[in-house]
N, CA, C, O and the ligand as a Tripos MOL2 file, in Angstrom:
@<TRIPOS>MOLECULE
protein
  293   291    74     0     0
PROTEIN
NO_CHARGES

@<TRIPOS>ATOM
      1 N         116.0890   63.7770  110.8010 N.3       1 MET1
      2 CA        116.0060   64.0200  112.2930 C.3       1 MET1
      3 C         116.5920   65.2750  112.8080 C.2       1 MET1
      4 O         117.7310   65.6430  112.5210 O.2       1 MET1
      5 N         115.7240   65.9660  113.6290 N.am      2 ILE2
      6 CA        116.2970   67.1230  114.2690 C.3       2 ILE2
      7 C         116.9780   66.8940  115.6260 C.2       2 ILE2
      8 O         116.2500   66.5560  116.5600 O.2       2 ILE2
      9 N         118.1560   67.0250  115.8120 N.am      3 LYS3
     10 CA        118.8810   66.8240  117.1310 C.3       3 LYS3
     11 C         118.0530   67.7140  118.2180 C.2       3 LYS3
     12 O         117.8070   68.9150  118.1030 O.2       3 LYS3
     13 N         117.7280   66.9800  119.1490 N.am      4 PRO4
     14 CA        117.0820   67.7030  120.3270 C.3       4 PRO4
     15 C         118.1110   68.8000  120.8780 C.2       4 PRO4
     16 O         119.3110   68.5560  121.0050 O.2       4 PRO4
     17 N         117.5370   70.0070  121.1860 N.am      5 GLN5
     18 CA        118.3890   70.8820  122.0050 C.3       5 GLN5
     19 C         118.6350   70.5960  123.3820 C.2       5 GLN5
     20 O         117.7250   70.0790  124.0290 O.2       5 GLN5
     21 N         119.6720   70.8390  123.9010 N.am      6 THR6
     22 CA        119.7310   70.3650  125.2500 C.3       6 THR6
     23 C         120.2080   71.6460  126.2370 C.2       6 THR6
     24 O         120.9560   72.5100  125.7790 O.2       6 THR6
     25 N         119.7870   71.6970  127.4380 N.am      7 CYS7
     26 CA        120.0520   72.7280  128.2560 C.3       7 CYS7
     27 C         121.4490   72.7220  128.4870 C.2       7 CYS7
     28 O         121.9620   71.6460  128.7950 O.2       7 CYS7
     29 N         122.2260   73.8390  128.3820 N.am      8 PRO8
     30 CA        123.9130   74.0370  128.4840 C.3       8 PRO8
     31 C         124.2330   73.8190  129.9470 C.2       8 PRO8
     32 O         125.4100   73.6180  130.2450 O.2       8 PRO8
     33 N         123.2720   73.8390  130.9230 N.am      9 ILE9
     34 CA        123.7220   73.7090  132.2770 C.3       9 ILE9
     35 C         123.4760   72.2640  132.6660 C.2       9 ILE9
     36 O         124.4070   71.6140  133.1410 O.2       9 ILE9
     37 N         122.2680   71.7180  132.4910 N.am     10 CYS10
     38 CA        121.9840   70.4010  132.9850 C.3      10 CYS10
     39 C         121.9060   69.2390  132.1250 C.2      10 CYS10
     40 O         121.8370   68.0730  132.5150 O.2      10 CYS10
     41 N         121.9250   69.6860  130.7940 N.am     11 ARG11
     42 CA        121.9080   68.8060  129.6080 C.3      11 ARG11
     43 C         120.5700   68.0270  129.5360 C.2      11 ARG11
     44 O         120.4780   66.9710  128.9110 O.2      11 ARG11
     45 N         119.5670   68.5780  130.1850 N.am     12 LYS12
     46 CA        118.2230   68.1770  129.8240 C.3      12 LYS12
     47 C         117.6940   68.5410  128.4660 C.2      12 LYS12
     48 O         117.9650   69.6630  128.0390 O.2      12 LYS12
     49 N         117.0020   67.7560  127.7710 N.am     13 PRO13
     50 CA        116.3040   68.2290  126.5480 C.3      13 PRO13
     51 C         115.4900   69.5330  126.7490 C.2      13 PRO13
     52 O         114.7990   69.5950  127.7660 O.2      13 PRO13
     53 N         115.4930   70.3770  126.0570 N.am     14 VAL14
     54 CA        114.8210   71.5870  125.9150 C.3      14 VAL14
     55 C         114.1260   71.8980  124.6770 C.2      14 VAL14
     56 O         114.6270   71.5980  123.5930 O.2      14 VAL14
     57 N         112.8960   72.5370  124.7830 N.am     15 SER15
     58 CA        112.3050   72.8610  123.5490 C.3      15 SER15
     59 C         112.4100   74.3490  123.2030 C.2      15 SER15
     60 O         112.4170   75.1830  124.1080 O.2      15 SER15
     61 N         112.4890   74.6940  121.9490 N.am     16 SER16
     62 CA        112.7690   76.1490  121.5100 C.3      16 SER16
     63 C         111.2560   76.8680  121.4610 C.2      16 SER16
     64 O         110.1810   76.2690  121.4340 O.2      16 SER16
     65 N         111.4360   78.1070  121.4570 N.am     17 LEU17
     66 CA        110.1510   78.8480  121.2940 C.3      17 LEU17
     67 C         109.3420   78.6300  120.1010 C.2      17 LEU17
     68 O         108.1680   78.9740  119.9690 O.2      17 LEU17
     69 N         110.1500   77.9600  119.1460 N.am     18 THR18
     70 CA        109.6000   77.7240  117.8100 C.3      18 THR18
     71 C         108.5720   76.4810  117.7960 C.2      18 THR18
     72 O         107.9110   76.2090  116.7930 O.2      18 THR18
     73 N         108.5100   75.8760  118.7980 N.am     19 GLU19
     74 CA        107.8300   74.5260  118.8720 C.3      19 GLU19
     75 C         106.3350   74.8030  119.4340 C.2      19 GLU19
     76 O         105.7490   73.8960  120.0260 O.2      19 GLU19
     77 N         105.7160   76.0890  119.2370 N.am     20 GLY20
     78 CA        104.3880   76.1470  119.4780 C.3      20 GLY20
     79 C         104.0860   76.6940  120.6830 C.2      20 GLY20
     80 O         104.9520   77.3930  121.2090 O.2      20 GLY20
     81 N         102.8660   76.5040  121.3360 N.am     21 SER21
     82 CA        102.2650   77.3390  122.5240 C.3      21 SER21
     83 C         103.2190   76.9490  123.7390 C.2      21 SER21
     84 O         103.4530   77.7860  124.6110 O.2      21 SER21
     85 N         103.7090   75.8050  123.7830 N.am     22 THR22
     86 CA        104.2910   75.2300  124.9360 C.3      22 THR22
     87 C         105.9090   75.7520  125.0490 C.2      22 THR22
     88 O         106.6750   75.3180  125.9080 O.2      22 THR22
     89 N         106.2250   76.5960  124.1940 N.am     23 GLY23
     90 CA        107.6790   77.1870  124.1080 C.3      23 GLY23
     91 C         108.2140   77.5700  125.2210 C.2      23 GLY23
     92 O         107.5420   78.1790  126.0530 O.2      23 GLY23
     93 N         109.4390   77.2900  125.4030 N.am     24 ASN24
     94 CA        110.2340   77.6400  126.6700 C.3      24 ASN24
     95 C         110.7020   79.0700  126.6040 C.2      24 ASN24
     96 O         111.4360   79.4680  125.6990 O.2      24 ASN24
     97 N         110.2680   79.8240  127.5680 N.am     25 ARG25
     98 CA        110.7910   81.2760  127.5260 C.3      25 ARG25
     99 C         112.1640   81.3710  128.0460 C.2      25 ARG25
    100 O         112.8310   82.4000  127.9370 O.2      25 ARG25
    101 N         112.6230   80.1970  128.6640 N.am     26 TYR26
    102 CA        114.0350   80.3270  129.0830 C.3      26 TYR26
    103 C         114.9650   79.7800  128.2040 C.2      26 TYR26
    104 O         116.1400   79.7030  128.5630 O.2      26 TYR26
    105 N         114.5800   79.3490  126.9930 N.am     27 PHE27
    106 CA        115.5660   78.7720  126.0650 C.3      27 PHE27
    107 C         116.6950   79.6970  125.8400 C.2      27 PHE27
    108 O         116.5490   80.9130  125.7190 O.2      27 PHE27
    109 N         117.9490   79.0120  125.7830 N.am     28 PRO28
    110 CA        118.2820   77.7810  125.5340 C.3      28 PRO28
    111 C         118.2720   76.8830  126.7850 C.2      28 PRO28
    112 O         118.6550   75.7180  126.6700 O.2      28 PRO28
    113 N         117.8570   77.3580  127.9710 N.am     29 PHE29
    114 CA        117.8880   76.8660  129.1830 C.3      29 PHE29
    115 C         116.5860   76.0490  129.3960 C.2      29 PHE29
    116 O         115.5130   76.3770  128.8880 O.2      29 PHE29
    117 N         116.7550   75.0010  130.1570 N.am     30 CYS30
    118 CA        115.4300   74.3210  130.5210 C.3      30 CYS30
    119 C         114.5330   74.9470  131.4430 C.2      30 CYS30
    120 O         113.3380   74.6590  131.5070 O.2      30 CYS30
    121 N         115.0710   75.7550  132.1170 N.am     31 SER31
    122 CA        114.2830   76.5310  133.3420 C.3      31 SER31
    123 C         114.8630   77.6520  133.6630 C.2      31 SER31
    124 O         115.9980   77.9280  133.2760 O.2      31 SER31
    125 N         114.0400   78.5390  134.5190 N.am     32 GLU32
    126 CA        114.6140   79.7790  134.9990 C.3      32 GLU32
    127 C         115.7850   79.4960  135.8430 C.2      32 GLU32
    128 O         116.7880   80.2090  135.8360 O.2      32 GLU32
    129 N         115.6350   78.3740  136.6200 N.am     33 ARG33
    130 CA        116.7870   78.0190  137.5070 C.3      33 ARG33
    131 C         118.1790   77.8770  136.5550 C.2      33 ARG33
    132 O         119.1610   78.5990  136.7230 O.2      33 ARG33
    133 N         118.1110   77.0650  135.7640 N.am     34 CYS34
    134 CA        119.3080   76.8700  135.0110 C.3      34 CYS34
    135 C         119.7510   78.3740  134.2890 C.2      34 CYS34
    136 O         120.9330   78.7050  134.1970 O.2      34 CYS34
    137 N         118.7860   79.1000  133.8680 N.am     35 GLN35
    138 CA        119.2350   80.4120  133.3570 C.3      35 GLN35
    139 C         119.8620   81.3110  134.3430 C.2      35 GLN35
    140 O         120.7180   82.1340  134.0200 O.2      35 GLN35
    141 N         119.3910   81.1350  135.6560 N.am     36 GLN36
    142 CA        120.0890   81.8710  136.8600 C.3      36 GLN36
    143 C         121.3670   81.2620  136.9310 C.2      36 GLN36
    144 O         122.3220   82.0380  136.9530 O.2      36 GLN36
    145 N         121.5830   80.1150  136.9700 N.am     37 ILE37
    146 CA        122.8630   79.4700  137.2030 C.3      37 ILE37
    147 C         123.9120   79.8280  136.2670 C.2      37 ILE37
    148 O         125.1010   79.8880  136.5780 O.2      37 ILE37
    149 N         123.4330   80.0700  135.0900 N.am     38 ASP38
    150 CA        124.3000   80.5130  133.8760 C.3      38 ASP38
    151 C         124.8080   81.9980  134.1830 C.2      38 ASP38
    152 O         125.9820   82.3570  134.0960 O.2      38 ASP38
    153 N         123.7590   82.7760  134.5450 N.am     39 LEU39
    154 CA        124.1920   84.1670  135.0910 C.3      39 LEU39
    155 C         125.0180   84.2170  136.2130 C.2      39 LEU39
    156 O         125.8380   85.1280  136.3360 O.2      39 LEU39
    157 N         124.8730   83.2210  137.1530 N.am     40 LEU40
    158 CA        125.5580   83.2260  138.3660 C.3      40 LEU40
    159 C         127.0050   82.7390  138.0610 C.2      40 LEU40
    160 O         127.9450   83.1190  138.7590 O.2      40 LEU40
    161 N         127.1630   81.9300  137.0530 N.am     41 ARG41
    162 CA        128.5740   81.6030  136.7010 C.3      41 ARG41
    163 C         129.2620   82.6200  136.1660 C.2      41 ARG41
    164 O         130.4230   82.7620  136.5490 O.2      41 ARG41
    165 N         128.7470   83.4920  135.2330 N.am     42 TRP42
    166 CA        129.2810   84.6160  134.7240 C.3      42 TRP42
    167 C         129.6740   85.6940  135.7800 C.2      42 TRP42
    168 O         130.7750   86.2430  135.8400 O.2      42 TRP42
    169 N         128.7380   85.8890  136.5060 N.am     43 SER43
    170 CA        129.0300   86.8080  137.6740 C.3      43 SER43
    171 C         130.1330   86.4150  138.4540 C.2      43 SER43
    172 O         130.8120   87.2980  138.9760 O.2      43 SER43
    173 N         130.4570   85.0740  138.6370 N.am     44 LYS44
    174 CA        131.4620   84.6750  139.3200 C.3      44 LYS44
    175 C         132.7120   84.5320  138.5590 C.2      44 LYS44
    176 O         133.7420   84.1530  139.1160 O.2      44 LYS44
    177 N         132.6610   84.8370  137.2410 N.am     45 GLY45
    178 CA        133.7610   84.4960  136.3740 C.3      45 GLY45
    179 C         134.2930   83.0890  136.4570 C.2      45 GLY45
    180 O         135.5010   82.8750  136.5510 O.2      45 GLY45
    181 N         133.4380   82.1800  136.4240 N.am     46 GLN46
    182 CA        133.7770   80.6700  136.6590 C.3      46 GLN46
    183 C         133.3000   79.9200  135.4130 C.2      46 GLN46
    184 O         133.4110   78.6960  135.3320 O.2      46 GLN46
    185 N         132.7810   80.6520  134.4680 N.am     47 TYR47
    186 CA        132.1560   79.8580  133.3100 C.3      47 TYR47
    187 C         133.1300   79.2120  132.5350 C.2      47 TYR47
    188 O         132.8680   78.1090  132.0550 O.2      47 TYR47
    189 N         134.2180   79.7450  132.3470 N.am     48 ARG48
    190 CA        135.1360   78.9660  131.6160 C.3      48 ARG48
    191 C         135.7740   77.7720  132.1000 C.2      48 ARG48
    192 O         136.2820   76.9550  131.3310 O.2      48 ARG48
    193 N         135.7620   77.6310  133.4740 N.am     49 ILE49
    194 CA        136.4310   76.5010  134.0300 C.3      49 ILE49
    195 C         135.3960   75.4430  134.6250 C.2      49 ILE49
    196 O         135.7620   74.4050  135.1750 O.2      49 ILE49
    197 N         134.0360   75.8280  134.4510 N.am     50 VAL50
    198 CA        133.0820   74.9240  135.0200 C.3      50 VAL50
    199 C         132.5260   73.8470  133.7410 C.2      50 VAL50
    200 O         132.0250   74.2370  132.6860 O.2      50 VAL50
    201 N         132.7080   72.7040  134.0520 N.am     51 GLU51
    202 CA        132.0580   71.6840  133.1590 C.3      51 GLU51
    203 C         130.5930   71.4880  133.7890 C.2      51 GLU51
    204 O         130.0030   72.2690  134.5360 O.2      51 GLU51
    205 N         130.1450   70.2130  133.2850 N.am     52 ASN52
    206 CA        128.8230   69.8510  133.5790 C.3      52 ASN52
    207 C         128.8070   69.6860  135.0960 C.2      52 ASN52
    208 O         129.6860   69.0000  135.6180 O.2      52 ASN52
    209 N         127.8400   70.2860  135.8550 N.am     53 LEU53
    210 CA        127.5040   70.1220  137.1370 C.3      53 LEU53
    211 C         126.6480   68.9270  137.6140 C.2      53 LEU53
    212 O         125.5590   68.7610  137.0650 O.2      53 LEU53
    213 N         126.9920   68.1960  138.4560 N.am     54 SER54
    214 CA        126.0790   67.2490  139.0790 C.3      54 SER54
    215 C         124.8580   67.9550  139.6910 C.2      54 SER54
    216 O         124.9950   69.1110  140.0910 O.2      54 SER54
    217 N         123.6400   67.3140  139.7910 N.am     55 PRO55
    218 CA        122.6690   67.7710  140.4260 C.3      55 PRO55
    219 C         122.8730   68.3650  141.9960 C.2      55 PRO55
    220 O         122.1180   69.2030  142.4890 O.2      55 PRO55
    221 N         123.8560   67.8660  142.5800 N.am     56 GLU56
    222 CA        124.3210   68.3190  143.9100 C.3      56 GLU56
    223 C         124.8950   69.7760  143.6730 C.2      56 GLU56
    224 O         124.5420   70.7790  144.2930 O.2      56 GLU56
    225 N         125.7900   69.7170  142.7250 N.am     57 GLN57
    226 CA        126.5780   70.9440  142.5100 C.3      57 GLN57
    227 C         125.5450   72.0520  141.9810 C.2      57 GLN57
    228 O         125.6810   73.2250  142.3280 O.2      57 GLN57
    229 N         124.6250   71.6890  141.2250 N.am     58 LEU58
    230 CA        123.5260   72.6900  140.8170 C.3      58 LEU58
    231 C         122.8110   73.2330  141.9730 C.2      58 LEU58
    232 O         122.5900   74.4440  141.9350 O.2      58 LEU58
    233 N         122.4200   72.5990  142.9560 N.am     59 ALA59
    234 CA        121.6600   72.9680  143.9990 C.3      59 ALA59
    235 C         122.6090   73.7510  144.8300 C.2      59 ALA59
    236 O         122.1700   74.7970  145.3060 O.2      59 ALA59
    237 N         123.9440   73.3880  145.1050 N.am     60 ASP60
    238 CA        124.8020   74.0670  145.7260 C.3      60 ASP60
    239 C         124.9250   75.6990  145.2720 C.2      60 ASP60
    240 O         124.9640   76.6350  146.0700 O.2      60 ASP60
    241 N         124.9730   75.7980  143.9400 N.am     61 GLU61
    242 CA        125.0360   76.8340  143.1500 C.3      61 GLU61
    243 C         124.1190   77.7470  143.6030 C.2      61 GLU61
    244 O         124.4680   78.9160  143.7680 O.2      61 GLU61
    245 N         122.9850   77.3830  143.8310 N.am     62 LEU62
    246 CA        121.7450   78.2960  144.1400 C.3      62 LEU62
    247 C         121.5750   78.3600  145.7420 C.2      62 LEU62
    248 O         120.9010   79.2050  146.3310 O.2      62 LEU62
    249 N         122.2090   77.4570  146.2610 N.am     63 GLY63
    250 CA        122.0100   77.4210  147.8110 C.3      63 GLY63
    251 C         120.5410   77.0140  148.3180 C.2      63 GLY63
    252 O         120.0340   77.5460  149.3050 O.2      63 GLY63
    253 N         119.8420   75.9310  147.4870 N.am     64 ASN64
    254 CA        118.5920   75.6060  147.7880 C.3      64 ASN64
    255 C         118.5250   74.0630  147.3250 C.2      64 ASN64
    256 O         119.5270   73.4220  147.0070 O.2      64 ASN64
    257 N         117.3550   73.6070  147.3270 N.am     65 GLY65
    258 CA        116.9860   72.2100  147.1040 C.3      65 GLY65
    259 C         117.3690   71.6480  145.7200 C.2      65 GLY65
    260 O         118.3470   72.0170  145.0690 O.2      65 GLY65
    261 N         116.4240   70.6520  145.3320 N.am     66 ASP66
    262 CA        116.4100   70.0230  144.0130 C.3      66 ASP66
    263 C         116.4750   70.8610  142.7520 C.2      66 ASP66
    264 O         115.4640   71.4910  142.4430 O.2      66 ASP66
    265 N         117.2970   70.9170  142.1740 N.am     67 PRO67
    266 CA        117.2320   72.0000  141.0200 C.3      67 PRO67
    267 C         116.4750   71.3800  139.7540 C.2      67 PRO67
    268 O         116.5160   71.9270  138.6520 O.2      67 PRO67
    269 N         115.8090   70.2400  139.9930 N.am     68 PHE68
    270 CA        114.9570   69.8320  138.7670 C.3      68 PHE68
    271 C         113.4540   69.6970  139.1360 C.2      68 PHE68
    272 O         112.6400   69.2040  138.3560 O.2      68 PHE68
    273 N         113.1130   70.1910  140.4420 N.am     69 ASP69
    274 CA        111.7530   70.0320  140.7170 C.3      69 ASP69
    275 C         110.7880   70.9680  140.0530 C.2      69 ASP69
    276 O         109.5730   70.9060  140.2420 O.2      69 ASP69
    277 N         111.3870   71.8550  139.2540 N.am     70 GLN70
    278 CA        110.4500   72.9090  138.6700 C.3      70 GLN70
    279 C         110.4120   72.4130  137.1420 C.2      70 GLN70
    280 O         109.6710   72.9840  136.3420 O.2      70 GLN70
    281 N         111.0730   71.5400  136.8270 N.am     71 ASP71
    282 CA        111.1420   71.0990  135.2170 C.3      71 ASP71
    283 C         110.1700   70.2210  134.6800 C.2      71 ASP71
    284 O         110.0310   70.1140  133.4620 O.2      71 ASP71
    285 N         109.4150   69.5180  135.5760 N.am     72 SER72
    286 CA        108.3990   68.7200  135.0300 C.3      72 SER72
    287 C         106.9260   69.1100  135.0060 C.2      72 SER72
    288 O         105.9780   68.3290  135.0900 O.2      72 SER72
    289 N         106.8740   70.4800  134.8740 N.am     73 LEU73
    290 CA        105.6020   70.9830  134.8390 C.3      73 LEU73
    291 C         104.8880   70.5380  133.4240 C.2      73 LEU73
    292 O         103.7330   70.8840  133.1800 O.2      73 LEU73
    293 ZN        118.6930   72.8160  132.6910 Zn       74 ZN74
@<TRIPOS>BOND
     1     1     2 1
     2     2     3 1
     3     3     4 2
     4     3     5 am
     5     5     6 1
     6     6     7 1
     7     7     8 2
     8     7     9 am
     9     9    10 1
    10    10    11 1
    11    11    12 2
    12    11    13 am
    13    13    14 1
    14    14    15 1
    15    15    16 2
    16    15    17 am
    17    17    18 1
    18    18    19 1
    19    19    20 2
    20    19    21 am
    21    21    22 1
    22    22    23 1
    23    23    24 2
    24    23    25 am
    25    25    26 1
    26    26    27 1
    27    27    28 2
    28    27    29 am
    29    29    30 1
    30    30    31 1
    31    31    32 2
    32    31    33 am
    33    33    34 1
    34    34    35 1
    35    35    36 2
    36    35    37 am
    37    37    38 1
    38    38    39 1
    39    39    40 2
    40    39    41 am
    41    41    42 1
    42    42    43 1
    43    43    44 2
    44    43    45 am
    45    45    46 1
    46    46    47 1
    47    47    48 2
    48    47    49 am
    49    49    50 1
    50    50    51 1
    51    51    52 2
    52    51    53 am
    53    53    54 1
    54    54    55 1
    55    55    56 2
    56    55    57 am
    57    57    58 1
    58    58    59 1
    59    59    60 2
    60    59    61 am
    61    61    62 1
    62    62    63 1
    63    63    64 2
    64    63    65 am
    65    65    66 1
    66    66    67 1
    67    67    68 2
    68    67    69 am
    69    69    70 1
    70    70    71 1
    71    71    72 2
    72    71    73 am
    73    73    74 1
    74    74    75 1
    75    75    76 2
    76    75    77 am
    77    77    78 1
    78    78    79 1
    79    79    80 2
    80    79    81 am
    81    81    82 1
    82    82    83 1
    83    83    84 2
    84    83    85 am
    85    85    86 1
    86    86    87 1
    87    87    88 2
    88    87    89 am
    89    89    90 1
    90    90    91 1
    91    91    92 2
    92    91    93 am
    93    93    94 1
    94    94    95 1
    95    95    96 2
    96    95    97 am
    97    97    98 1
    98    98    99 1
    99    99   100 2
   100    99   101 am
   101   101   102 1
   102   102   103 1
   103   103   104 2
   104   103   105 am
   105   105   106 1
   106   106   107 1
   107   107   108 2
   108   107   109 am
   109   109   110 1
   110   110   111 1
   111   111   112 2
   112   111   113 am
   113   113   114 1
   114   114   115 1
   115   115   116 2
   116   115   117 am
   117   117   118 1
   118   118   119 1
   119   119   120 2
   120   119   121 am
   121   121   122 1
   122   122   123 1
   123   123   124 2
   124   123   125 am
   125   125   126 1
   126   126   127 1
   127   127   128 2
   128   127   129 am
   129   129   130 1
   130   130   131 1
   131   131   132 2
   132   131   133 am
   133   133   134 1
   134   134   135 1
   135   135   136 2
   136   135   137 am
   137   137   138 1
   138   138   139 1
   139   139   140 2
   140   139   141 am
   141   141   142 1
   142   142   143 1
   143   143   144 2
   144   143   145 am
   145   145   146 1
   146   146   147 1
   147   147   148 2
   148   147   149 am
   149   149   150 1
   150   150   151 1
   151   151   152 2
   152   151   153 am
   153   153   154 1
   154   154   155 1
   155   155   156 2
   156   155   157 am
   157   157   158 1
   158   158   159 1
   159   159   160 2
   160   159   161 am
   161   161   162 1
   162   162   163 1
   163   163   164 2
   164   163   165 am
   165   165   166 1
   166   166   167 1
   167   167   168 2
   168   167   169 am
   169   169   170 1
   170   170   171 1
   171   171   172 2
   172   171   173 am
   173   173   174 1
   174   174   175 1
   175   175   176 2
   176   175   177 am
   177   177   178 1
   178   178   179 1
   179   179   180 2
   180   179   181 am
   181   181   182 1
   182   182   183 1
   183   183   184 2
   184   183   185 am
   185   185   186 1
   186   186   187 1
   187   187   188 2
   188   187   189 am
   189   189   190 1
   190   190   191 1
   191   191   192 2
   192   191   193 am
   193   193   194 1
   194   194   195 1
   195   195   196 2
   196   195   197 am
   197   197   198 1
   198   198   199 1
   199   199   200 2
   200   199   201 am
   201   201   202 1
   202   202   203 1
   203   203   204 2
   204   203   205 am
   205   205   206 1
   206   206   207 1
   207   207   208 2
   208   207   209 am
   209   209   210 1
   210   210   211 1
   211   211   212 2
   212   211   213 am
   213   213   214 1
   214   214   215 1
   215   215   216 2
   216   215   217 am
   217   217   218 1
   218   218   219 1
   219   219   220 2
   220   219   221 am
   221   221   222 1
   222   222   223 1
   223   223   224 2
   224   223   225 am
   225   225   226 1
   226   226   227 1
   227   227   228 2
   228   227   229 am
   229   229   230 1
   230   230   231 1
   231   231   232 2
   232   231   233 am
   233   233   234 1
   234   234   235 1
   235   235   236 2
   236   235   237 am
   237   237   238 1
   238   238   239 1
   239   239   240 2
   240   239   241 am
   241   241   242 1
   242   242   243 1
   243   243   244 2
   244   243   245 am
   245   245   246 1
   246   246   247 1
   247   247   248 2
   248   247   249 am
   249   249   250 1
   250   250   251 1
   251   251   252 2
   252   251   253 am
   253   253   254 1
   254   254   255 1
   255   255   256 2
   256   255   257 am
   257   257   258 1
   258   258   259 1
   259   259   260 2
   260   259   261 am
   261   261   262 1
   262   262   263 1
   263   263   264 2
   264   263   265 am
   265   265   266 1
   266   266   267 1
   267   267   268 2
   268   267   269 am
   269   269   270 1
   270   270   271 1
   271   271   272 2
   272   271   273 am
   273   273   274 1
   274   274   275 1
   275   275   276 2
   276   275   277 am
   277   277   278 1
   278   278   279 1
   279   279   280 2
   280   279   281 am
   281   281   282 1
   282   282   283 1
   283   283   284 2
   284   283   285 am
   285   285   286 1
   286   286   287 1
   287   287   288 2
   288   287   289 am
   289   289   290 1
   290   290   291 1
   291   291   292 2
@<TRIPOS>SUBSTRUCTURE
     1 MET1         2 RESIDUE 1 A MET
     2 ILE2         6 RESIDUE 1 A ILE
     3 LYS3        10 RESIDUE 1 A LYS
     4 PRO4        14 RESIDUE 1 A PRO
     5 GLN5        18 RESIDUE 1 A GLN
     6 THR6        22 RESIDUE 1 A THR
     7 CYS7        26 RESIDUE 1 A CYS
     8 PRO8        30 RESIDUE 1 A PRO
     9 ILE9        34 RESIDUE 1 A ILE
    10 CYS10       38 RESIDUE 1 A CYS
    11 ARG11       42 RESIDUE 1 A ARG
    12 LYS12       46 RESIDUE 1 A LYS
    13 PRO13       50 RESIDUE 1 A PRO
    14 VAL14       54 RESIDUE 1 A VAL
    15 SER15       58 RESIDUE 1 A SER
    16 SER16       62 RESIDUE 1 A SER
    17 LEU17       66 RESIDUE 1 A LEU
    18 THR18       70 RESIDUE 1 A THR
    19 GLU19       74 RESIDUE 1 A GLU
    20 GLY20       78 RESIDUE 1 A GLY
    21 SER21       82 RESIDUE 1 A SER
    22 THR22       86 RESIDUE 1 A THR
    23 GLY23       90 RESIDUE 1 A GLY
    24 ASN24       94 RESIDUE 1 A ASN
    25 ARG25       98 RESIDUE 1 A ARG
    26 TYR26      102 RESIDUE 1 A TYR
    27 PHE27      106 RESIDUE 1 A PHE
    28 PRO28      110 RESIDUE 1 A PRO
    29 PHE29      114 RESIDUE 1 A PHE
    30 CYS30      118 RESIDUE 1 A CYS
    31 SER31      122 RESIDUE 1 A SER
    32 GLU32      126 RESIDUE 1 A GLU
    33 ARG33      130 RESIDUE 1 A ARG
    34 CYS34      134 RESIDUE 1 A CYS
    35 GLN35      138 RESIDUE 1 A GLN
    36 GLN36      142 RESIDUE 1 A GLN
    37 ILE37      146 RESIDUE 1 A ILE
    38 ASP38      150 RESIDUE 1 A ASP
    39 LEU39      154 RESIDUE 1 A LEU
    40 LEU40      158 RESIDUE 1 A LEU
    41 ARG41      162 RESIDUE 1 A ARG
    42 TRP42      166 RESIDUE 1 A TRP
    43 SER43      170 RESIDUE 1 A SER
    44 LYS44      174 RESIDUE 1 A LYS
    45 GLY45      178 RESIDUE 1 A GLY
    46 GLN46      182 RESIDUE 1 A GLN
    47 TYR47      186 RESIDUE 1 A TYR
    48 ARG48      190 RESIDUE 1 A ARG
    49 ILE49      194 RESIDUE 1 A ILE
    50 VAL50      198 RESIDUE 1 A VAL
    51 GLU51      202 RESIDUE 1 A GLU
    52 ASN52      206 RESIDUE 1 A ASN
    53 LEU53      210 RESIDUE 1 A LEU
    54 SER54      214 RESIDUE 1 A SER
    55 PRO55      218 RESIDUE 1 A PRO
    56 GLU56      222 RESIDUE 1 A GLU
    57 GLN57      226 RESIDUE 1 A GLN
    58 LEU58      230 RESIDUE 1 A LEU
    59 ALA59      234 RESIDUE 1 A ALA
    60 ASP60      238 RESIDUE 1 A ASP
    61 GLU61      242 RESIDUE 1 A GLU
    62 LEU62      246 RESIDUE 1 A LEU
    63 GLY63      250 RESIDUE 1 A GLY
    64 ASN64      254 RESIDUE 1 A ASN
    65 GLY65      258 RESIDUE 1 A GLY
    66 ASP66      262 RESIDUE 1 A ASP
    67 PRO67      266 RESIDUE 1 A PRO
    68 PHE68      270 RESIDUE 1 A PHE
    69 ASP69      274 RESIDUE 1 A ASP
    70 GLN70      278 RESIDUE 1 A GLN
    71 ASP71      282 RESIDUE 1 A ASP
    72 SER72      286 RESIDUE 1 A SER
    73 LEU73      290 RESIDUE 1 A LEU
    74 ZN74       293 GROUP 0 **** ****
């Protein structure tokens, strides 16, 4: 069994680019949004102190709505 890769931001399962035509260009993140959250954390120097964010916290990080609504494409 191959252990599924999970998004380091929201812990959702993500697929890598090696899994065919549906590969995830944002790997290891599940979406552009989580990739941006990661960048945002680094830019704020908060990465080392931030643990898993709740969906509400994820939304707050970016200052907009539901952080998951782009993941179900
Ligand atoms: Zn994610």
